[in-house]
Gaussian input, Z-matrix of N, CA and C with variables (Angstrom, degrees):
# hf/3-21g

backbone

0 1
 N
 C     1     B1
 C     2     B2     1     A1
 N     3     B3     2     A2     1     D1
 C     4     B4     3     A3     2     D2
 C     5     B5     4     A4     3     D3
 N     6     B6     5     A5     4     D4
 C     7     B7     6     A6     5     D5
 C     8     B8     7     A7     6     D6
 N     9     B9     8     A8     7     D7
 C    10    B10     9     A9     8     D8
 C    11    B11    10    A10     9     D9
 N    12    B12    11    A11    10    D10
 C    13    B13    12    A12    11    D11
 C    14    B14    13    A13    12    D12
 N    15    B15    14    A14    13    D13
 C    16    B16    15    A15    14    D14
 C    17    B17    16    A16    15    D15
 N    18    B18    17    A17    16    D16
 C    19    B19    18    A18    17    D17
 C    20    B20    19    A19    18    D18
 N    21    B21    20    A20    19    D19
 C    22    B22    21    A21    20    D20
 C    23    B23    22    A22    21    D21
 N    24    B24    23    A23    22    D22
 C    25    B25    24    A24    23    D23
 C    26    B26    25    A25    24    D24
 N    27    B27    26    A26    25    D25
 C    28    B28    27    A27    26    D26
 C    29    B29    28    A28    27    D27
 N    30    B30    29    A29    28    D28
 C    31    B31    30    A30    29    D29
 C    32    B32    31    A31    30    D30
 N    33    B33    32    A32    31    D31
 C    34    B34    33    A33    32    D32
 C    35    B35    34    A34    33    D33
 N    36    B36    35    A35    34    D34
 C    37    B37    36    A36    35    D35
 C    38    B38    37    A37    36    D36
 N    39    B39    38    A38    37    D37
 C    40    B40    39    A39    38    D38
 C    41    B41    40    A40    39    D39
 N    42    B42    41    A41    40    D40
 C    43    B43    42    A42    41    D41
 C    44    B44    43    A43    42    D42
 N    45    B45    44    A44    43    D43
 C    46    B46    45    A45    44    D44
 C    47    B47    46    A46    45    D45
 N    48    B48    47    A47    46    D46
 C    49    B49    48    A48    47    D47
 C    50    B50    49    A49    48    D48
 N    51    B51    50    A50    49    D49
 C    52    B52    51    A51    50    D50
 C    53    B53    52    A52    51    D51
 N    54    B54    53    A53    52    D52
 C    55    B55    54    A54    53    D53
 C    56    B56    55    A55    54    D54
 N    57    B57    56    A56    55    D55
 C    58    B58    57    A57    56    D56
 C    59    B59    58    A58    57    D57
 N    60    B60    59    A59    58    D58
 C    61    B61    60    A60    59    D59
 C    62    B62    61    A61    60    D60
 N    63    B63    62    A62    61    D61
 C    64    B64    63    A63    62    D62
 C    65    B65    64    A64    63    D63
 N    66    B66    65    A65    64    D64
 C    67    B67    66    A66    65    D65
 C    68    B68    67    A67    66    D66
 N    69    B69    68    A68    67    D67
 C    70    B70    69    A69    68    D68
 C    71    B71    70    A70    69    D69
 N    72    B72    71    A71    70    D70
 C    73    B73    72    A72    71    D71
 C    74    B74    73    A73    72    D72
 N    75    B75    74    A74    73    D73
 C    76    B76    75    A75    74    D74
 C    77    B77    76    A76    75    D75
 N    78    B78    77    A77    76    D76
 C    79    B79    78    A78    77    D77
 C    80    B80    79    A79    78    D78
 N    81    B81    80    A80    79    D79
 C    82    B82    81    A81    80    D80
 C    83    B83    82    A82    81    D81
 N    84    B84    83    A83    82    D82
 C    85    B85    84    A84    83    D83
 C    86    B86    85    A85    84    D84
 N    87    B87    86    A86    85    D85
 C    88    B88    87    A87    86    D86
 C    89    B89    88    A88    87    D87
 N    90    B90    89    A89    88    D88
 C    91    B91    90    A90    89    D89
 C    92    B92    91    A91    90    D90
 N    93    B93    92    A92    91    D91
 C    94    B94    93    A93    92    D92
 C    95    B95    94    A94    93    D93
 N    96    B96    95    A95    94    D94
 C    97    B97    96    A96    95    D95
 C    98    B98    97    A97    96    D96
 N    99    B99    98    A98    97    D97
 C   100   B100    99    A99    98    D98
 C   101   B101   100   A100    99    D99
 N   102   B102   101   A101   100   D100
 C   103   B103   102   A102   101   D101
 C   104   B104   103   A103   102   D102
 N   105   B105   104   A104   103   D103
 C   106   B106   105   A105   104   D104
 C   107   B107   106   A106   105   D105
 N   108   B108   107   A107   106   D106
 C   109   B109   108   A108   107   D107
 C   110   B110   109   A109   108   D108
 N   111   B111   110   A110   109   D109
 C   112   B112   111   A111   110   D110
 C   113   B113   112   A112   111   D111
 N   114   B114   113   A113   112   D112
 C   115   B115   114   A114   113   D113
 C   116   B116   115   A115   114   D114
 N   117   B117   116   A116   115   D115
 C   118   B118   117   A117   116   D116
 C   119   B119   118   A118   117   D117
 N   120   B120   119   A119   118   D118
 C   121   B121   120   A120   119   D119
 C   122   B122   121   A121   120   D120
 N   123   B123   122   A122   121   D121
 C   124   B124   123   A123   122   D122
 C   125   B125   124   A124   123   D123
 N   126   B126   125   A125   124   D124
 C   127   B127   126   A126   125   D125
 C   128   B128   127   A127   126   D126
 N   129   B129   128   A128   127   D127
 C   130   B130   129   A129   128   D128
 C   131   B131   130   A130   129   D129
 N   132   B132   131   A131   130   D130
 C   133   B133   132   A132   131   D131
 C   134   B134   133   A133   132   D132
 N   135   B135   134   A134   133   D133
 C   136   B136   135   A135   134   D134
 C   137   B137   136   A136   135   D135
 N   138   B138   137   A137   136   D136
 C   139   B139   138   A138   137   D137
 C   140   B140   139   A139   138   D138
 N   141   B141   140   A140   139   D139
 C   142   B142   141   A141   140   D140
 C   143   B143   142   A142   141   D141
 N   144   B144   143   A143   142   D142
 C   145   B145   144   A144   143   D143
 C   146   B146   145   A145   144   D144
 N   147   B147   146   A146   145   D145
 C   148   B148   147   A147   146   D146
 C   149   B149   148   A148   147   D147
 N   150   B150   149   A149   148   D148
 C   151   B151   150   A150   149   D149
 C   152   B152   151   A151   150   D150
 N   153   B153   152   A152   151   D151
 C   154   B154   153   A153   152   D152
 C   155   B155   154   A154   153   D153
 N   156   B156   155   A155   154   D154
 C   157   B157   156   A156   155   D155
 C   158   B158   157   A157   156   D156
 N   159   B159   158   A158   157   D157
 C   160   B160   159   A159   158   D158
 C   161   B161   160   A160   159   D159
 N   162   B162   161   A161   160   D160
 C   163   B163   162   A162   161   D161
 C   164   B164   163   A163   162   D162
 N   165   B165   164   A164   163   D163
 C   166   B166   165   A165   164   D164
 C   167   B167   166   A166   165   D165
 N   168   B168   167   A167   166   D166
 C   169   B169   168   A168   167   D167
 C   170   B170   169   A169   168   D168
 N   171   B171   170   A170   169   D169
 C   172   B172   171   A171   170   D170
 C   173   B173   172   A172   171   D171
 N   174   B174   173   A173   172   D172
 C   175   B175   174   A174   173   D173
 C   176   B176   175   A175   174   D174
 N   177   B177   176   A176   175   D175
 C   178   B178   177   A177   176   D176
 C   179   B179   178   A178   177   D177
 N   180   B180   179   A179   178   D178
 C   181   B181   180   A180   179   D179
 C   182   B182   181   A181   180   D180
 N   183   B183   182   A182   181   D181
 C   184   B184   183   A183   182   D182
 C   185   B185   184   A184   183   D183
 N   186   B186   185   A185   184   D184
 C   187   B187   186   A186   185   D185
 C   188   B188   187   A187   186   D186
 N   189   B189   188   A188   187   D187
 C   190   B190   189   A189   188   D188
 C   191   B191   190   A190   189   D189
 N   192   B192   191   A191   190   D190
 C   193   B193   192   A192   191   D191
 C   194   B194   193   A193   192   D192
 N   195   B195   194   A194   193   D193
 C   196   B196   195   A195   194   D194
 C   197   B197   196   A196   195   D195
 N   198   B198   197   A197   196   D196
 C   199   B199   198   A198   197   D197
 C   200   B200   199   A199   198   D198
 N   201   B201   200   A200   199   D199
 C   202   B202   201   A201   200   D200
 C   203   B203   202   A202   201   D201
 N   204   B204   203   A203   202   D202
 C   205   B205   204   A204   203   D203
 C   206   B206   205   A205   204   D204
 N   207   B207   206   A206   205   D205
 C   208   B208   207   A207   206   D206
 C   209   B209   208   A208   207   D207
 N   210   B210   209   A209   208   D208
 C   211   B211   210   A210   209   D209
 C   212   B212   211   A211   210   D210
 N   213   B213   212   A212   211   D211
 C   214   B214   213   A213   212   D212
 C   215   B215   214   A214   213   D213
 N   216   B216   215   A215   214   D214
 C   217   B217   216   A216   215   D215
 C   218   B218   217   A217   216   D216
 N   219   B219   218   A218   217   D217
 C   220   B220   219   A219   218   D218
 C   221   B221   220   A220   219   D219
 N   222   B222   221   A221   220   D220
 C   223   B223   222   A222   221   D221
 C   224   B224   223   A223   222   D222
 N   225   B225   224   A224   223   D223
 C   226   B226   225   A225   224   D224
 C   227   B227   226   A226   225   D225
 N   228   B228   227   A227   226   D226
 C   229   B229   228   A228   227   D227
 C   230   B230   229   A229   228   D228
 N   231   B231   230   A230   229   D229
 C   232   B232   231   A231   230   D230
 C   233   B233   232   A232   231   D231
 N   234   B234   233   A233   232   D232
 C   235   B235   234   A234   233   D233
 C   236   B236   235   A235   234   D234
 N   237   B237   236   A236   235   D235
 C   238   B238   237   A237   236   D236
 C   239   B239   238   A238   237   D237

   B1=1.4472
   B2=1.5378
   B3=1.2857
   B4=1.4544
   B5=1.5261
   B6=1.3246
   B7=1.4775
   B8=1.5120
   B9=1.3225
   B10=1.4500
   B11=1.5360
   B12=1.3405
   B13=1.4576
   B14=1.5088
   B15=1.3478
   B16=1.4348
   B17=1.5448
   B18=1.3537
   B19=1.4591
   B20=1.5231
   B21=1.3076
   B22=1.4628
   B23=1.5337
   B24=1.3384
   B25=1.4327
   B26=1.5075
   B27=1.3414
   B28=1.4430
   B29=1.5284
   B30=1.3555
   B31=1.4536
   B32=1.5256
   B33=1.2953
   B34=1.4857
   B35=1.5455
   B36=1.3089
   B37=1.4689
   B38=1.4893
   B39=1.3455
   B40=1.4677
   B41=1.5295
   B42=1.3352
   B43=1.4688
   B44=1.5141
   B45=1.3477
   B46=1.4736
   B47=1.5450
   B48=1.3121
   B49=1.4854
   B50=1.4968
   B51=1.3339
   B52=1.4576
   B53=1.5407
   B54=1.3273
   B55=1.4538
   B56=1.4879
   B57=1.3301
   B58=1.4775
   B59=1.5170
   B60=1.3448
   B61=1.4353
   B62=1.5400
   B63=1.3148
   B64=1.4600
   B65=1.5151
   B66=1.3323
   B67=1.4356
   B68=1.5267
   B69=1.2981
   B70=1.4693
   B71=1.5337
   B72=1.3045
   B73=1.4621
   B74=1.5365
   B75=1.3143
   B76=1.4674
   B77=1.5261
   B78=1.3295
   B79=1.4566
   B80=1.4990
   B81=1.3461
   B82=1.4420
   B83=1.5345
   B84=1.3229
   B85=1.4644
   B86=1.5424
   B87=1.3167
   B88=1.4532
   B89=1.5314
   B90=1.3445
   B91=1.4693
   B92=1.5116
   B93=1.3256
   B94=1.4602
   B95=1.5387
   B96=1.3312
   B97=1.4770
   B98=1.5281
   B99=1.3124
   B100=1.4797
   B101=1.5153
   B102=1.3349
   B103=1.4680
   B104=1.5262
   B105=1.3360
   B106=1.4552
   B107=1.5083
   B108=1.3229
   B109=1.4609
   B110=1.5135
   B111=1.3461
   B112=1.4470
   B113=1.5180
   B114=1.3503
   B115=1.4649
   B116=1.5266
   B117=1.3214
   B118=1.4712
   B119=1.5054
   B120=1.3172
   B121=1.4769
   B122=1.5148
   B123=1.3118
   B124=1.4638
   B125=1.5230
   B126=1.3074
   B127=1.4844
   B128=1.5015
   B129=1.3126
   B130=1.4674
   B131=1.5341
   B132=1.2968
   B133=1.4494
   B134=1.4956
   B135=1.3154
   B136=1.4332
   B137=1.5192
   B138=1.3297
   B139=1.4690
   B140=1.5294
   B141=1.3244
   B142=1.4913
   B143=1.5184
   B144=1.3454
   B145=1.4705
   B146=1.5146
   B147=1.3090
   B148=1.4534
   B149=1.5312
   B150=1.3010
   B151=1.4500
   B152=1.5547
   B153=1.3404
   B154=1.4627
   B155=1.5249
   B156=1.3565
   B157=1.4788
   B158=1.5244
   B159=1.3221
   B160=1.4493
   B161=1.5298
   B162=1.2994
   B163=1.4734
   B164=1.5304
   B165=1.3392
   B166=1.4617
   B167=1.5139
   B168=1.3162
   B169=1.4495
   B170=1.5213
   B171=1.3375
   B172=1.4552
   B173=1.5006
   B174=1.3401
   B175=1.4772
   B176=1.5103
   B177=1.3214
   B178=1.4466
   B179=1.5394
   B180=1.3013
   B181=1.4817
   B182=1.5228
   B183=1.3144
   B184=1.4603
   B185=1.5169
   B186=1.3209
   B187=1.4722
   B188=1.4911
   B189=1.3215
   B190=1.4828
   B191=1.5465
   B192=1.3064
   B193=1.4753
   B194=1.5052
   B195=1.3349
   B196=1.4682
   B197=1.5380
   B198=1.3126
   B199=1.4752
   B200=1.5168
   B201=1.3335
   B202=1.4814
   B203=1.4974
   B204=1.2976
   B205=1.4816
   B206=1.5404
   B207=1.3171
   B208=1.4613
   B209=1.5274
   B210=1.3378
   B211=1.4563
   B212=1.5124
   B213=1.3201
   B214=1.4770
   B215=1.5237
   B216=1.3389
   B217=1.4509
   B218=1.5074
   B219=1.3104
   B220=1.4604
   B221=1.4874
   B222=1.3251
   B223=1.4872
   B224=1.5331
   B225=1.3068
   B226=1.4671
   B227=1.5130
   B228=1.3427
   B229=1.4517
   B230=1.5276
   B231=1.3090
   B232=1.4553
   B233=1.5163
   B234=1.2736
   B235=1.4570
   B236=1.5261
   B237=1.3071
   B238=1.4555
   B239=1.5545
   A1=110.55
   A2=117.15
   A3=123.73
   A4=108.83
   A5=117.92
   A6=121.92
   A7=109.66
   A8=118.53
   A9=122.86
   A10=110.72
   A11=116.65
   A12=119.84
   A13=112.44
   A14=116.63
   A15=120.92
   A16=110.86
   A17=115.42
   A18=119.53
   A19=111.75
   A20=118.63
   A21=123.06
   A22=110.45
   A23=116.83
   A24=120.39
   A25=113.41
   A26=116.09
   A27=120.50
   A28=112.16
   A29=116.18
   A30=119.66
   A31=111.12
   A32=117.06
   A33=121.93
   A34=109.66
   A35=116.73
   A36=120.51
   A37=111.48
   A38=117.59
   A39=122.82
   A40=109.20
   A41=116.28
   A42=120.13
   A43=111.48
   A44=116.80
   A45=121.14
   A46=109.64
   A47=117.36
   A48=119.54
   A49=111.24
   A50=117.11
   A51=119.81
   A52=110.18
   A53=117.07
   A54=120.04
   A55=111.80
   A56=117.53
   A57=120.39
   A58=111.61
   A59=118.51
   A60=121.12
   A61=113.42
   A62=116.15
   A63=120.99
   A64=110.06
   A65=116.91
   A66=118.41
   A67=108.99
   A68=116.26
   A69=120.59
   A70=113.08
   A71=117.08
   A72=121.30
   A73=109.48
   A74=116.60
   A75=119.97
   A76=109.91
   A77=118.31
   A78=121.27
   A79=110.41
   A80=117.69
   A81=123.49
   A82=110.59
   A83=116.91
   A84=121.45
   A85=110.85
   A86=118.33
   A87=121.04
   A88=111.93
   A89=115.66
   A90=124.43
   A91=114.76
   A92=116.64
   A93=120.07
   A94=110.31
   A95=115.98
   A96=121.48
   A97=108.54
   A98=116.84
   A99=122.53
   A100=109.67
   A101=113.92
   A102=119.07
   A103=110.35
   A104=117.42
   A105=119.86
   A106=110.76
   A107=117.50
   A108=120.74
   A109=111.69
   A110=116.47
   A111=120.86
   A112=112.12
   A113=114.73
   A114=120.61
   A115=111.50
   A116=117.74
   A117=121.29
   A118=111.98
   A119=117.13
   A120=121.91
   A121=113.38
   A122=119.93
   A123=121.40
   A124=111.92
   A125=117.07
   A126=119.93
   A127=113.02
   A128=118.34
   A129=121.34
   A130=113.03
   A131=117.76
   A132=122.58
   A133=110.40
   A134=117.26
   A135=119.61
   A136=113.43
   A137=114.18
   A138=120.54
   A139=112.90
   A140=117.38
   A141=119.43
   A142=110.14
   A143=116.55
   A144=119.71
   A145=110.51
   A146=118.31
   A147=122.07
   A148=109.91
   A149=116.20
   A150=121.23
   A151=112.24
   A152=115.53
   A153=120.97
   A154=114.05
   A155=115.12
   A156=118.49
   A157=112.62
   A158=118.71
   A159=121.44
   A160=112.74
   A161=115.37
   A162=120.35
   A163=110.91
   A164=118.68
   A165=120.82
   A166=112.02
   A167=117.45
   A168=122.68
   A169=110.27
   A170=118.38
   A171=120.87
   A172=110.12
   A173=117.51
   A174=121.99
   A175=111.66
   A176=117.19
   A177=122.08
   A178=109.72
   A179=116.90
   A180=120.56
   A181=112.50
   A182=118.48
   A183=119.70
   A184=110.34
   A185=117.96
   A186=120.44
   A187=113.07
   A188=117.77
   A189=120.70
   A190=110.75
   A191=115.65
   A192=119.90
   A193=112.60
   A194=116.42
   A195=121.28
   A196=112.43
   A197=116.47
   A198=120.62
   A199=114.60
   A200=117.72
   A201=118.90
   A202=112.50
   A203=119.08
   A204=122.18
   A205=107.87
   A206=114.31
   A207=119.82
   A208=113.90
   A209=117.18
   A210=120.44
   A211=108.88
   A212=116.33
   A213=119.47
   A214=112.72
   A215=119.08
   A216=120.48
   A217=110.63
   A218=115.68
   A219=122.22
   A220=109.38
   A221=114.96
   A222=119.69
   A223=107.04
   A224=114.25
   A225=118.93
   A226=109.97
   A227=117.73
   A228=118.72
   A229=111.82
   A230=115.88
   A231=120.97
   A232=109.24
   A233=116.12
   A234=121.35
   A235=108.58
   A236=117.14
   A237=119.36
   A238=108.69
   D1=164.24
   D2=-177.77
   D3=-62.46
   D4=-43.59
   D5=-178.57
   D6=-61.37
   D7=-42.89
   D8=179.52
   D9=-62.40
   D10=-45.57
   D11=178.32
   D12=-63.41
   D13=-38.07
   D14=178.13
   D15=-62.62
   D16=-47.31
   D17=179.07
   D18=-64.07
   D19=-39.04
   D20=178.17
   D21=-63.84
   D22=-42.86
   D23=177.29
   D24=-66.13
   D25=-40.07
   D26=177.37
   D27=-64.65
   D28=-41.12
   D29=177.08
   D30=-62.02
   D31=-42.10
   D32=179.08
   D33=-61.08
   D34=-45.95
   D35=178.21
   D36=-62.87
   D37=-43.18
   D38=179.49
   D39=-60.67
   D40=-46.33
   D41=-179.27
   D42=-60.99
   D43=-41.52
   D44=178.56
   D45=-63.07
   D46=-43.93
   D47=179.09
   D48=-63.75
   D49=-40.79
   D50=179.05
   D51=-63.18
   D52=-43.33
   D53=-179.12
   D54=-63.04
   D55=-35.98
   D56=-178.43
   D57=-68.31
   D58=-26.82
   D59=179.41
   D60=-88.95
   D61=-16.63
   D62=-179.50
   D63=-93.13
   D64=148.46
   D65=171.94
   D66=-79.72
   D67=168.43
   D68=-171.77
   D69=-62.05
   D70=-32.82
   D71=178.89
   D72=-68.47
   D73=-43.93
   D74=177.32
   D75=-62.47
   D76=-40.45
   D77=178.56
   D78=-58.44
   D79=-43.48
   D80=179.94
   D81=-66.24
   D82=-50.18
   D83=-175.47
   D84=-64.77
   D85=-25.92
   D86=177.08
   D87=-96.12
   D88=8.25
   D89=173.36
   D90=67.19
   D91=29.41
   D92=173.33
   D93=-79.70
   D94=-28.57
   D95=177.74
   D96=-129.74
   D97=161.29
   D98=-179.19
   D99=-86.89
   D100=167.68
   D101=176.50
   D102=-62.37
   D103=-36.46
   D104=178.99
   D105=-62.86
   D106=-41.20
   D107=177.18
   D108=-63.18
   D109=-43.78
   D110=176.53
   D111=-59.32
   D112=-45.53
   D113=-178.20
   D114=-60.49
   D115=-37.33
   D116=178.69
   D117=-73.02
   D118=-39.90
   D119=-170.79
   D120=-85.42
   D121=-28.62
   D122=-169.93
   D123=-63.79
   D124=-25.33
   D125=-179.27
   D126=-65.45
   D127=-21.84
   D128=-179.30
   D129=-87.73
   D130=-2.28
   D131=-179.36
   D132=-101.17
   D133=150.44
   D134=-178.79
   D135=-140.79
   D136=-124.62
   D137=-171.20
   D138=-57.18
   D139=-39.76
   D140=-177.96
   D141=-59.65
   D142=-46.74
   D143=-179.11
   D144=-68.01
   D145=-37.17
   D146=176.77
   D147=-61.13
   D148=-42.92
   D149=177.60
   D150=-61.85
   D151=-36.19
   D152=-179.21
   D153=-72.90
   D154=-43.55
   D155=-171.07
   D156=-108.56
   D157=-14.09
   D158=-177.37
   D159=95.71
   D160=153.45
   D161=-175.00
   D162=-66.78
   D163=-42.59
   D164=-178.34
   D165=-60.45
   D166=-47.88
   D167=-177.85
   D168=-66.76
   D169=-44.23
   D170=177.69
   D171=-60.86
   D172=-47.45
   D173=-179.16
   D174=-60.01
   D175=-38.96
   D176=178.94
   D177=-56.08
   D178=-49.82
   D179=-176.89
   D180=-71.91
   D181=-35.15
   D182=174.36
   D183=-64.53
   D184=-43.60
   D185=176.16
   D186=-63.31
   D187=-38.84
   D188=176.17
   D189=-63.51
   D190=-44.69
   D191=178.19
   D192=-62.02
   D193=-31.41
   D194=179.74
   D195=-85.20
   D196=-4.71
   D197=177.54
   D198=84.20
   D199=17.96
   D200=178.64
   D201=-73.85
   D202=-21.45
   D203=174.64
   D204=-152.40
   D205=168.09
   D206=-175.85
   D207=-104.26
   D208=8.66
   D209=177.28
   D210=-73.65
   D211=146.69
   D212=-176.17
   D213=-114.25
   D214=-18.53
   D215=-179.28
   D216=-131.98
   D217=135.10
   D218=177.21
   D219=-79.92
   D220=130.48
   D221=177.22
   D222=-111.87
   D223=121.02
   D224=-177.54
   D225=-63.40
   D226=126.53
   D227=-178.90
   D228=-71.23
   D229=135.76
   D230=177.60
   D231=-99.13
   D232=128.16
   D233=177.19
   D234=-107.92
   D235=115.53
   D236=-177.23
   D237=-113.11

């Protein structure tokens, strides 16, 4: 129906807008992109992304993309 197509188109536009405001790591962690897409794209990012997400989190995903470990999601360490 027309209403269904309108909602589907709106959702697609909303998703695109959300992706444009999120950095690539946020897109992956929220499942907008796959690990393979993250692995290919992360090499083109540098200081700006490091400033946004931190050195540890950025390094974690670069190491995962390079195959240094098999973990797929960074878990923020809690210090109590």
